[in-house]
C-alpha positions as CSV (number, residue, x, y, z in Angstrom):
1,M,5.0,11.2,1.9
2,E,5.9,11.6,-1.7
3,Q,4.5,9.5,-4.5
4,K,7.3,7.4,-5.9
5,Q,8.1,7.8,-9.6
6,L,8.2,4.4,-11.3
7,T,10.0,3.1,-14.3
8,F,8.2,0.9,-16.8
9,A,9.9,-1.4,-19.4
10,L,7.9,-1.1,-22.7
11,F,7.2,-4.2,-24.8
12,F,5.7,-4.0,-28.3
13,G,4.1,-7.0,-29.9
14,N,3.6,-7.7,-33.6
15,R,1.9,-10.0,-36.1
16,F,3.4,-9.8,-39.6
17,V,0.2,-9.3,-41.6
18,F,-0.3,-5.9,-40.1
19,S,1.3,-2.5,-41.0
20,P,4.7,-1.7,-39.4
21,A,3.5,1.9,-39.1
22,F,1.3,0.8,-36.2
23,I,4.4,-0.1,-34.2
24,K,6.3,3.1,-35.0
25,D,3.3,5.1,-33.7
26,A,2.9,2.9,-30.6
27,R,6.6,3.3,-29.6
28,R,6.1,7.1,-29.6
29,E,2.6,7.3,-28.1
30,L,3.1,4.9,-25.2
31,A,6.4,6.6,-24.2
32,E,4.5,9.9,-24.3
33,A,1.7,8.5,-22.1
34,V,4.1,7.2,-19.5
35,E,6.1,10.4,-19.2
36,K,2.9,12.5,-19.1
37,A,1.8,10.4,-16.1
38,G,5.1,11.4,-14.3
39,H,6.9,8.1,-14.7
40,A,9.9,7.0,-16.7
41,C,10.3,4.3,-19.3
42,L,12.9,1.9,-20.7
43,I,12.6,1.1,-24.4
44,A,14.8,-1.4,-26.3
45,N,16.5,0.1,-29.3
46,E,14.3,-0.1,-32.4
47,S,17.0,-1.9,-34.3
48,M,17.2,-4.8,-31.9
49,T,14.3,-6.5,-33.6
50,R,12.3,-6.1,-36.9
51,Y,10.2,-2.9,-36.6
52,G,11.2,-2.5,-32.9
53,A,8.7,-5.1,-31.8
54,V,8.6,-8.8,-30.8
55,E,7.0,-11.6,-32.9
56,T,9.3,-14.6,-33.4
57,I,10.9,-16.7,-30.7
58,Q,14.3,-15.4,-31.7
59,E,13.1,-11.8,-31.2
60,A,11.6,-12.8,-27.9
61,R,14.9,-14.1,-26.6
62,L,16.6,-10.9,-27.6
63,Y,14.1,-9.0,-25.6
64,A,14.3,-11.3,-22.6
65,D,18.1,-10.9,-22.6
66,W,17.6,-7.1,-22.8
67,L,15.2,-7.2,-19.9
68,A,17.6,-9.3,-17.8
69,A,20.4,-6.9,-18.5
70,N,18.2,-4.1,-17.1
71,R,17.0,-6.1,-14.1
72,G,16.4,-3.7,-11.1
73,R,15.8,-0.7,-13.3
74,Y,12.1,-1.2,-14.0
75,D,9.1,-1.6,-11.7
76,G,6.7,-3.0,-14.2
77,V,6.3,-4.0,-17.8
78,I,3.7,-2.6,-20.2
79,L,2.8,-5.1,-22.9
80,C,1.6,-2.9,-25.8
81,M,-0.4,-4.5,-28.6
82,P,-0.4,-2.2,-31.6
83,N,-2.0,-5.1,-33.5
84,F,-3.0,-8.7,-32.8
85,S,0.5,-9.5,-31.6
86,D,2.1,-12.9,-31.4
87,E,1.3,-14.6,-28.1
88,T,4.2,-17.1,-28.1
89,G,6.7,-14.3,-28.6
90,A,5.2,-12.3,-25.8
91,A,5.2,-15.3,-23.4
92,V,8.9,-16.2,-24.1
93,A,10.0,-12.6,-23.8
94,L,8.2,-11.9,-20.5
95,R,8.0,-15.2,-18.6
96,D,10.9,-14.1,-16.4
97,A,10.1,-10.4,-16.1
98,G,9.7,-10.7,-12.3
99,V,7.4,-7.7,-12.0
100,P,3.8,-6.9,-12.7
101,I,2.8,-6.8,-16.4
102,L,0.0,-4.6,-17.8
103,V,-1.6,-5.8,-21.0
104,Q,-2.7,-2.9,-23.2
105,A,-4.4,-3.3,-26.6
106,Y,-5.0,-0.6,-29.2
107,P,-8.6,0.0,-30.4
108,D,-9.7,-0.1,-34.0
109,K,-11.4,2.9,-35.6
110,L,-14.9,2.3,-37.1
111,D,-14.0,4.3,-40.2
112,K,-10.7,2.4,-40.8
113,M,-11.6,-1.2,-41.0
114,D,-10.0,-2.2,-44.3
115,T,-7.1,-4.7,-44.2
116,A,-4.6,-1.9,-44.4
117,H,-5.8,-0.2,-41.2
118,R,-7.4,-2.9,-39.1
119,R,-5.4,-3.9,-35.9
120,D,-7.4,-6.8,-34.4
121,S,-5.9,-6.1,-31.0
122,F,-9.3,-6.8,-29.5
123,C,-9.0,-10.4,-30.6
124,G,-5.3,-10.8,-30.0
125,K,-5.7,-9.8,-26.3
126,F,-7.6,-13.0,-25.6
127,S,-4.7,-15.1,-27.1
128,I,-2.1,-13.2,-25.0
129,Q,-4.0,-13.8,-21.8
130,D,-4.7,-17.4,-22.6
131,V,-1.1,-18.3,-23.3
132,F,0.1,-16.3,-20.3
133,N,-2.2,-18.3,-18.2
134,Q,-0.7,-21.5,-19.7
135,Y,2.8,-20.3,-19.0
136,K,1.8,-19.2,-15.4
137,I,2.8,-15.6,-16.2
138,P,0.8,-13.2,-13.9
139,F,-0.5,-10.2,-15.6
140,T,-2.9,-7.3,-15.1
141,V,-5.8,-6.1,-17.3
142,F,-8.2,-3.2,-16.7
143,P,-11.4,-2.1,-18.5
144,P,-11.9,-1.1,-21.2
145,H,-10.7,-4.1,-23.3
146,C,-9.0,-1.7,-25.7
147,A,-7.6,1.7,-24.8
148,H,-5.5,4.2,-26.8
149,P,-2.3,5.1,-24.8
150,L,-3.1,8.9,-25.2
151,G,-6.7,8.5,-24.1
152,P,-8.2,9.2,-20.6
153,E,-9.1,5.5,-20.1
154,F,-5.5,4.4,-20.4
155,A,-4.4,7.3,-18.2
156,R,-6.6,5.8,-15.4
157,N,-5.2,2.3,-16.2
158,L,-1.7,3.5,-15.9
159,R,-2.4,5.3,-12.6
160,D,-3.9,2.1,-11.2
161,F,-1.2,-0.1,-12.6
162,A,1.5,2.1,-10.9
163,A,-0.3,1.5,-7.6
164,V,-0.5,-2.2,-8.2
165,C,3.3,-2.2,-8.9
166,R,4.0,-0.3,-5.7
167,V,2.0,-2.8,-3.6
168,A,3.2,-5.9,-5.4
169,N,6.9,-5.0,-5.4
170,G,6.9,-3.3,-2.0
171,M,5.3,-6.3,-0.2
172,K,7.2,-9.0,-2.0
173,R,9.9,-8.6,0.6
174,F,9.7,-6.3,3.6
175,T,10.6,-6.2,7.3
176,L,8.4,-5.4,10.2
177,G,9.5,-4.7,13.8
178,A,7.5,-6.0,16.7
179,F,8.3,-4.1,19.9
180,G,7.3,-6.0,23.0
181,A,5.3,-9.2,23.6
182,R,1.6,-9.4,23.0
183,T,-0.3,-8.2,26.1
184,T,-1.9,-11.3,27.7
185,K,-5.4,-9.9,27.5
186,F,-5.1,-9.1,23.8
187,K,-5.3,-12.5,22.2
188,T,-7.0,-10.9,19.3
189,V,-3.7,-9.6,18.0
190,R,-2.0,-13.1,17.8
191,F,-0.1,-13.7,14.6
192,D,2.1,-16.4,13.0
193,E,5.6,-15.3,12.1
194,T,6.3,-18.4,10.0
195,T,3.2,-17.7,7.9
196,L,4.3,-14.2,7.3
197,E,7.8,-15.3,6.3
198,K,6.3,-17.7,3.8
199,Y,4.9,-14.6,2.1
200,G,8.2,-12.7,2.3
201,I,7.3,-10.6,5.4
202,T,10.1,-10.8,8.0
203,V,9.3,-10.0,11.6
204,E,12.1,-8.7,13.8
205,A,11.1,-9.0,17.5
206,F,12.5,-6.7,20.2
207,D,11.9,-6.9,23.9
208,L,10.7,-3.8,25.6
209,S,13.4,-4.1,28.3
210,E,16.0,-3.6,25.6
211,V,14.1,-0.6,24.3
212,F,13.8,0.9,27.8
213,A,17.5,0.3,28.5
214,R,18.5,2.2,25.3
215,V,16.1,5.0,26.2
216,D,17.5,5.3,29.7
217,A,21.0,5.4,28.4
218,L,20.2,8.4,26.2
219,P,20.9,11.8,27.9
220,D,18.0,14.2,28.0
221,D,20.2,16.9,26.5
222,A,21.6,14.9,23.6
223,P,21.5,17.0,20.5
224,E,19.3,14.5,18.6
225,V,16.9,14.3,21.5
226,V,16.6,18.1,21.6
227,Q,16.0,18.2,17.9
228,K,13.4,15.5,18.1
229,A,11.6,17.2,21.0
230,D,11.4,20.4,18.8
231,E,10.0,18.3,16.0
232,L,7.4,16.7,18.2
233,K,6.4,20.1,19.7
234,A,5.9,21.5,16.2
235,Y,4.1,18.5,15.0
236,V,1.5,18.4,17.8
237,A,1.5,22.2,18.5
238,C,2.1,21.7,22.2
239,A,3.5,24.0,24.8
240,P,7.4,24.0,25.0
241,R,7.3,22.7,28.6
242,T,4.7,20.0,28.1
243,A,5.5,17.3,30.6
244,G,7.0,14.1,29.1
245,I,7.8,15.6,25.7
246,R,11.5,15.0,26.2
247,T,10.8,11.4,27.2
248,L,8.7,10.9,24.0
249,A,11.6,12.5,22.0
250,K,14.0,9.9,23.4
251,F,11.6,7.0,22.4
252,A,11.4,8.6,18.9
253,V,15.2,8.7,18.6
254,I,15.6,5.1,19.7
255,L,12.8,3.9,17.3
256,D,14.5,5.8,14.5
257,R,17.7,3.9,15.3
258,Y,16.0,0.5,15.2
259,I,14.3,1.4,11.9
260,G,17.7,2.3,10.4
261,E,19.6,-0.6,11.9
262,Y,17.1,-3.3,10.8
263,G,15.7,-1.7,7.7
264,L,12.2,-1.7,9.0
265,N,9.3,-0.8,6.7
266,A,6.6,-1.0,9.5
267,I,6.4,-1.5,13.2
268,A,3.9,-2.7,15.8
269,F,4.5,-1.4,19.3
270,R,3.3,-2.6,22.7
271,C,2.0,0.9,23.7
272,W,0.6,0.1,27.2
273,S,0.6,-0.2,30.0
274,E,4.4,-0.3,30.7
275,L,5.2,3.1,29.1
276,G,2.6,4.8,31.3
277,D,3.6,2.9,34.5
278,R,7.3,3.5,34.1
279,Y,7.6,6.8,32.2
280,G,4.2,8.5,32.5
281,V,3.7,8.9,28.8
282,S,1.8,7.4,25.9
283,I,3.6,6.7,22.7
284,C,0.8,8.0,20.4
285,P,2.3,11.2,19.0
286,V,5.5,9.3,18.1
287,M,3.4,6.7,16.3
288,S,1.4,9.4,14.6
289,M,4.6,11.1,13.3
290,L,6.0,7.9,12.0
291,N,2.8,7.2,10.1
292,E,2.9,10.7,8.7
293,K,6.4,10.1,7.4
294,G,5.4,6.9,5.7
295,L,6.4,4.2,8.1
296,A,3.4,2.2,9.1
297,A,3.1,2.1,12.9
298,S,0.3,0.1,14.6
299,C,-0.7,-0.1,18.3
300,E,-0.8,-3.0,20.7
301,V,1.7,-5.1,18.8
302,D,-0.8,-5.7,16.1
303,V,1.5,-6.9,13.5
304,C,-1.2,-7.9,11.0
305,T,-2.8,-4.5,11.0
306,A,0.6,-3.0,10.4
307,V,0.9,-5.2,7.3
308,G,-2.4,-3.8,6.1
309,M,-1.4,-0.2,6.8
310,Y,1.8,-0.7,4.8
311,A,-0.2,-2.0,1.8
312,L,-2.5,1.0,2.0
313,Q,0.4,3.4,2.1
314,L,2.0,1.8,-0.9
315,A,-1.3,1.8,-2.8
316,T,-2.3,5.4,-2.1
317,G,1.1,7.1,-1.6
318,K,-0.4,8.6,1.6
319,P,-0.2,7.8,5.3
320,A,-2.6,5.1,6.8
321,A,-4.0,4.7,10.3
322,C,-4.7,2.0,12.8
323,L,-8.2,2.4,14.3
324,D,-10.7,0.4,16.4
325,W,-14.1,-0.6,15.1
326,N,-15.3,1.1,18.3
327,N,-18.9,2.4,18.5
328,N,-22.3,2.3,16.9
329,Y,-23.5,5.6,15.6
330,G,-27.0,5.8,17.0
331,A,-29.4,3.6,15.1
332,D,-27.7,4.0,11.7
333,E,-26.6,0.5,10.7
334,N,-24.3,1.8,7.9
335,K,-22.3,4.1,10.2
336,C,-19.9,3.6,13.1
337,I,-17.3,5.5,15.1
338,L,-13.7,4.6,14.4
339,F,-11.3,5.5,17.2
340,H,-7.9,5.2,18.7
341,C,-6.0,6.9,21.5
342,G,-4.0,9.1,19.2
343,P,-1.6,7.5,16.6
344,V,-3.6,8.8,13.6
345,P,-1.2,10.7,11.1
346,K,-1.7,14.4,11.2
347,S,-2.6,14.7,7.5
348,L,-5.7,12.5,8.1
349,M,-7.0,14.7,10.9
350,K,-8.8,18.1,10.9
351,P,-6.7,21.0,12.1
352,G,-6.8,21.7,15.8
353,G,-5.6,18.4,17.2
354,S,-4.0,18.6,20.7
355,L,-1.8,16.6,23.0
356,V,-3.8,15.5,26.1
357,P,-3.5,12.9,28.9
358,N,-4.6,9.4,28.0
359,Q,-8.0,9.0,29.8
360,L,-7.9,5.2,29.2
361,S,-4.6,4.5,30.9
362,G,-4.2,6.5,34.0
363,G,-3.9,10.0,32.6
364,N,-0.5,9.6,31.0
365,I,0.5,12.4,28.8
366,G,1.0,12.0,25.1
367,C,-2.3,11.3,23.2
368,Y,-2.7,13.2,20.0
369,V,-6.4,13.6,19.8
370,G,-8.9,15.4,17.5
371,D,-11.4,14.7,14.7
372,I,-10.4,12.6,11.6
373,A,-10.9,14.6,8.4
374,E,-13.5,13.9,5.8
375,F,-12.4,11.7,2.9
376,T,-13.3,8.7,0.8
377,M,-11.4,5.7,2.2
378,T,-10.4,2.1,1.9
379,F,-10.3,-0.2,4.9
380,S,-8.8,-3.6,5.4
381,G,-8.2,-6.3,8.0
382,C,-5.6,-9.0,8.1
383,K,-5.0,-12.3,9.9
384,T,-2.7,-15.4,9.7
385,E,-4.4,-18.7,10.2
386,N,-3.4,-22.3,9.2
387,G,-0.4,-21.0,7.2
388,V,-2.5,-18.6,5.1
389,L,-2.3,-14.8,5.1
390,S,-5.9,-13.5,4.6
391,F,-7.4,-10.0,4.1
392,Y,-10.8,-8.5,3.9
393,M,-11.3,-5.1,2.2
394,G,-14.0,-2.5,1.7
395,E,-14.6,1.1,0.8
396,G,-16.6,4.0,2.4
397,E,-16.1,7.5,3.7
398,I,-15.3,9.4,6.8
399,T,-18.3,11.7,7.0
400,G,-17.6,14.5,9.4
401,D,-20.7,13.7,11.4
402,P,-20.5,15.1,15.0
403,V,-19.3,12.9,17.9
404,D,-20.0,13.8,21.5
405,K,-17.4,16.4,22.6
406,A,-16.8,14.3,25.8
407,F,-15.6,11.4,23.6
408,F,-11.8,10.9,24.1
409,G,-9.3,10.2,21.4
410,A,-8.8,10.5,17.7
411,K,-12.2,9.7,16.2
412,G,-14.3,9.8,13.0
413,V,-17.6,8.6,11.8
414,A,-17.4,6.1,8.9
415,H,-20.2,5.5,6.5
416,I,-19.9,2.0,4.9
417,P,-22.7,0.5,2.8
418,N,-24.0,-2.8,4.2
419,L,-21.9,-2.3,7.3
420,S,-23.9,-4.6,9.5
421,K,-23.5,-7.5,7.1
422,K,-19.7,-6.8,6.8
423,L,-19.3,-6.7,10.6
424,I,-21.0,-10.1,10.9
425,A,-18.7,-11.5,8.2
426,M,-15.6,-10.1,9.9
427,G,-16.6,-11.6,13.3
428,R,-17.4,-15.0,11.9
429,N,-14.1,-15.1,10.1
430,S,-12.1,-14.2,13.2
431,F,-10.8,-10.8,12.1
432,R,-9.8,-8.4,14.9
433,H,-11.2,-5.2,16.4
434,H,-8.5,-3.1,14.7
435,V,-8.8,-1.9,11.1
436,A,-6.3,-0.3,8.7
437,L,-7.6,2.8,7.1
438,G,-6.2,4.6,4.0
439,C,-7.3,7.5,1.7
440,G,-9.1,7.0,-1.6
441,R,-10.8,4.0,-3.3
442,V,-8.1,1.4,-3.8
443,Q,-9.9,-1.8,-2.9
444,D,-9.6,-3.2,-6.5
445,I,-5.9,-2.2,-6.6
446,L,-5.2,-4.1,-3.4
447,A,-7.2,-7.1,-4.6
448,E,-5.2,-7.2,-7.9
449,A,-1.8,-7.0,-6.2
450,F,-2.7,-9.4,-3.4
451,T,-4.2,-12.1,-5.6
452,T,-2.4,-11.9,-8.9
453,Y,1.2,-11.2,-7.7
454,L,1.4,-11.9,-3.9
455,G,-0.8,-15.0,-3.4
456,Y,-2.7,-13.6,-0.4
457,D,-6.2,-15.0,0.4
458,I,-9.1,-12.6,0.1
459,V,-12.2,-13.1,2.3
460,D,-15.4,-11.7,0.8
461,I,-17.3,-9.8,3.5
462,G,-20.2,-8.7,1.2
């Protein structure tokens, strides 16, 4: 997966009693900071308004028209406050921005506090936030309260804001494919399509019989099947004649077609027991490869976990995994074993993974097993209930602690502070046995995107 470059529209506020030189410097410094972070920026022509900033309602309307003319070209807006800045002008200019807004305020210097050099952005930021709340304009702020665009604090703010934009914009409208009906025994993966649609998440449902018919109609020697088989063999480092690899390749080709035909951003697949009974394979390596490429793919038709995986992929720019809260780790109440049969993306696993029979479903070939690599991580769970889309989130690490060599599957030991308390909260709030796992610490980023821009409910698990 590649981290997407974003484009930010830059907005500069003004209050007439302050020096215009502040604005001139801000236009240059903020653009430099954005480009240094690897992103692009859109800046209105300096001549559009007095000093190239917005203060009056007339200037605000000019900026709003410019923003509307550039709709679709920017992923977020950075509201820069070189000085106190007029709150009404900012609200009128940005009330229809339609994307996340980061509010940034310049700091004053202790040795330049005379009236010619003071900015008062510290104070003005309260007014901007207050009026934005009155106008119901969602916005993002990060600590510290004031940060210079070329300082390390703002570099971190910009990194996190880019992640918020990816999540908020990516999840505003997306499509998920559900392949197969929920297995009767797995009532824990129930979900409500209507609730998801209310939040802009469309579920396209496909019967497994339709998938099987398309697989059966695809010749074993079709060029795209041969190519996909080679790709799978290279991905899992299996022997050229591994039984079932051509069948898995056919499923991979058909899934790629569904993804293209319906514009799917994520999938949830009924992975057992029909594939094993009819074809003698497990779909795990195909799911692993899809996750590695950046399409969230969850097991057991767990649509809600696929939603969480997609959010983590957007936030981190890296693949995510669907795992079970599976085993205690001895007597350590802050550790547990996370496991699944083999859909974990390769980049999240240690080298040396292998393709083996599925010991949990009759020995069908196709489980990509091994140890999950060590990394700091964010985990989340998701459910639909009473018309509300709810998440819990937390952070921890995959430790690299040993697991019994006889343990089957893709597995890793997680260390999570206050895990026992969290597990009790998850169970009492009807969250499932699956968990979405992603790299890095992005809990605050998810919470910001979910609550400020997407309207999701967050359940505190302690």
